[in-house]
C-alpha positions in Angstrom: 19.5 60.1 -20.3 18.0 58.8 -17.0 20.4 58.1 -14.1 20.0 57.1 -10.5 22.1 58.0 -7.7 22.2 56.7 -4.0 23.8 59.3 -1.7 25.1 59.2 1.6 26.0 62.9 3.0 27.9 63.3 6.4 28.8 66.3 8.4 26.3 68.6 10.3 23.4 67.6 8.0 20.6 66.8 10.5 18.5 69.4 12.3 19.3 71.9 9.6 16.3 71.4 7.2 18.5 69.1 4.8 15.8 66.8 4.0 13.0 69.5 3.7 15.4 71.4 1.2 16.2 68.1 -0.7 12.7 67.7 -1.5 11.9 71.1 -2.3 14.7 71.1 -4.9 13.8 67.5 -6.2 10.3 68.4 -7.0 11.5 71.7 -8.5 13.8 69.6 -10.8 11.4 66.6 -11.4 13.5 64.3 -9.7 11.9 61.2 -8.1 13.3 59.4 -5.1 13.5 59.9 -1.1 15.7 61.2 1.4 16.1 60.2 5.1 18.2 60.7 8.4 20.2 57.9 9.6 21.0 56.9 13.1 24.7 57.5 12.6 24.2 61.2 11.7 24.3 61.1 8.1 21.5 61.8 5.6 20.8 59.2 2.8 19.0 60.0 -0.5 18.0 58.3 -3.7 17.7 60.5 -6.9 16.6 59.1 -10.2 15.8 61.3 -13.2 17.5 63.2 -16.2 21.3 63.3 -15.6 21.6 67.1 -15.5 18.9 67.4 -12.8 20.3 64.4 -10.6 23.6 66.0 -10.9 22.2 69.3 -9.6 20.8 67.4 -6.8 24.3 66.1 -5.9 25.8 69.7 -6.1 23.1 70.7 -3.5 24.2 67.8 -1.4 27.5 69.0 -1.3 26.7 72.5 0.1 23.5 71.8 1.8 21.1 74.2 3.2 22.3 77.3 5.3 23.4 75.9 8.7 24.6 72.5 7.3 28.3 71.8 7.2 28.9 69.0 4.7 32.2 66.8 5.2 31.8 64.2 2.7 29.3 62.9 0.1 29.6 59.3 -1.2 27.6 58.7 -4.5 26.7 55.0 -5.8 25.7 55.2 -9.3 22.9 52.5 -9.9 20.8 51.5 -12.8 17.5 53.5 -13.0 14.6 51.4 -11.9 11.7 53.7 -12.4 9.5 52.4 -9.8 9.8 55.8 -7.7 7.1 58.1 -8.1 7.5 61.7 -6.5 9.9 62.6 -3.9 9.2 61.9 -0.2 10.9 62.4 3.1 11.2 59.0 4.9 11.0 59.3 8.7 12.4 55.9 9.6 15.7 54.4 8.7 14.2 51.2 8.9 12.1 51.6 5.6 
């Protein structure tokens, strides 16, 4: 079953390769979506794919890469749209 999760991660999650490692895992798992830094210090991501793969992405978000200190993960479950192709790092919070 395909699912979509919109995730907000807070803590020490910027400057620790969080976006890069998120993209690397998403590509390995075949998950579509994107990840970006927000100006308030959070990381925001959208994951769309098979339920097990998206759940693995969320587990990663709870622990983060080495150097990260994750304090909170908020998950909004959304209806899968299917418009996302591949996985990208977004470099602006305006897009």
